[in-house]
N, C-alpha and C positions, 0 to 999 in steps of 0.2 A: 481360402483355399485350391486345388484340382489334383483329378484323379488324371485328366485327362494332359496330351502336350497341346493339347487346346487351350485350355484352362491353364495352363502351368506359364501361356507364350502371355501375358499383360502386367501392367499394370501404375497402375494411379497414378490423374495425374488430380491438380487442385486446377476449380473452375470456379467460376466470383460468387453464387450461390452452395456450393458441395464440394466435392470430388466427381471421375468417368472414371472408368476405364476404359485404358485406350491395349492397343494390340502392343508389345514388346519386338518382338520380327513381325513384323508385316509379312513380307513370303513366308511364313509359315506362317499364318492366319486358319485355316478352317471355315468351317461356318461359323458366322458372327453373332447367328441372334440371339443364342443362348449365355453367350460368354463377355460378349460388348455392350455397354451399356452404363447408366447413372446408375450409382449406390445410393449414393448420401443427393437431398439438393433438401436449402432454407424454404420457404415460402409465410411470407401474413406473422409470424413469431415459433412457429413450425420450420422445426424441423425430423427430414424423410426418412425413413436408411429404410431398405432392401437387399435384395440378394437377386435384382435381377429384373426386369422392364417396368414394370412394377409401379417404379419408384414415378415416373412425368405425367402418369395417370394419376395418380396419385391428388398431387401438384393439380393434376389439370381440375379433378375433381373439388376440392379444397378453393382456388381459385375461384370457382364459379359458386362456392355458398355450401358442397355440396356432405360429406360427412368423408374421418379415413376407411367407416367400414361398408358403406357404400363404394365406391370404389376397389375397395376387396369383393364384392362379393359380383358384379363382370367377372371376373377369373380366378382361378379355380392353380392348378398343380399346374409345376410345367409337361410338354407331350411330352421328355426322357422315358417312350415304357424300354426295359421291366424296373426302376427306379423309380418313376413318377415324383421328381426332388423338388420340392415343396417348398412353395413360395411361404420366406417372413417378410415382414414389413417390422417395421416399431414408428416411428411416433412422437418424439419431443414438444411437447406444448411448455411457452415459461409464460405464458399469461395468466395477472393474478389472482385470476380467477379461478383457471383453472389447471395448475401451474401440477405435470401427474405424464405421463413418460405412456403410453402403448407401445405391448407385439400382438401381433397376431399370427397363424399361419394357417396357410392351404396345404392339406397331403390333402395322400389318395384315399380314402374310406376302405381299399380290399385290395386285392393282386394283381386286378386288367384292371383299373384305377376304372372303376365306370363308378363314381361317383368322391361329392370331396367334401369332406370334411373342413367345418372353418374354426376357431376357434380364438379369440377376441382376449388379451387382462393388462387389465388399466391398472397401474398401481401413483400413487402418490411420489415425489420427488422426495427420499431423507436424504440426509449425509451421511455420501460411506456405504449406499444400500444401493444396489443397482439387480437386477437380473436378466437370467443367459438363456436367447434360446438359440438353439443350434439346426441343422436339417437334417442330420444324421442321428441312428441309438445308434453305433458302433458297423466292423463291417460285414460282409455281405451280399448276397445276391440271389435275386437283389437287393440294393442299399436297404436296411432296416429304415424308416421314418421314426427323425423321435416322436415320443408321447411322454405323454405326464406335459403340470407346469412348469414353469420354464424355474431352471438355481435359483437362489440365489447367490448372492458371488458381492463379496469387499469389494470398496474402492480407492485406494492408496492416496491423500490429496493428494502427489505430485502425479502429474499426468508422462512422464520418463519413467518409474518406478514402474507402472501403470502397463505403460506401451513393452514395457520392452521382459513383464513377469509375463499379458497380453504371445508374445513376440513365444516367448522364451516355448512354451507350453502348448504353440500350431507343432505337427508333425509333421518331420524335420526336409517332411520327399513332398507332400502337398499342403507346405505355407505358401503362401503367392505375391498378398502383397495387407496390409493391417494400415487401417485407419482409426486416429484416436480423436475425441476429440472434449474435452471440456468446459465446455457454459457455464459462466461468470450468470449465477442470479441474482448477482448485485449491486451488478453493471459494469459494466468489462465491456471490453472483445471476450471470443474465446483462443482459448491455443490447442493448434496441434498438432498432429504429430502422420505421417507418414512413411513406413518403416516399405522398400521395398525389392523382392530380393534378386529380381534381373534383375537392379541395379546396382 
């Protein structure tokens, strides 16, 4: 999603271990610091998904034998006052002993951005069930941060049906790109779909 021209000037491209964000029109790219990053990477049986540059830091921590949560303890929400956009991170673990997913959010504790709230949710893998976490709770000035627990969602067997449902329900003005990945829990490779508004 993107509210600004800079945020809307983006596309998803596949990489060897996930996806990266690239500018659609390089000549229109302004400050890349909060809009160009790697949102999805896989490392050692885990898939990391985020809405910012924290993806690479989480992967570095995991490679060093440290935890998902430890990496996020070093970060805070985005420095984009007055919104202080929450940093959202997810991790899917497919190891037999720990097949689960975690969702984590870093958000401002107050309107001044004086402290960071850290919330982590851990879920078992259940067929057809997922959870949804997002940055904002609606429109406003400044934009209000997400509150409460992640919402439960039903996930259909068909990746194409799910991708179409997600894309159709995103705000038409603000949607930019969508990445959907179905992991095969019984063996075989994952299925992926990428939709870019700008392509």
